[in-house]
C-alpha positions, 0 to 999 in steps of 0.5 A: 482531455480523456473521455468518460469511458476512458476515465471509467476504464482508468478507475477500474484499472486503478481499482484492480491495482489497489486490490492487487497491492492489498492482497500482496501486502496481506500475503507479506509480498512486495507490491510497488505502489509508488505511482499511485499518488501520481496516477490518482492526481492525474485522474482527479485532474481529468475528472475535474474537466468533465461536465457536472453530470459526468462527474456525478455518474462517476461518484459511486466508482470514486467512492468505492476507490477511495474506500479501497485506497483507505483500506490499502493504507490500513493494510500497509500500516498493519504490515509495517507494525508487524515488520517493526515487531519482527525487527525488534524481536530479531534485534533482541535475539541477535543481542542475546546470541552475541552476548551468549557467544561472547560469554562462552568465548571469554570463559574458554580462554 
């Protein structure tokens, strides 16, 4: 079982990772968040082993972390929408370029 201090340290580390992921996503960079659910689940399991008074002490940090995770979810969703639009525009552009090339190639024969 982790101590309260260890859990607080892990929450701070997780919070920093979420902030880094959010910044990277906003900048259009890639940041691996595949471990976030596993780390979060583990941390929640450890928190549940603490006394009620220790859990209450963590409440502000946990609420802040939840908000950060929610914001990251929104940021990722927004970035995915941008990628969808860009892919659609690129596909449309490529189709038009192929059609133009095809029309010019067949007309020259």
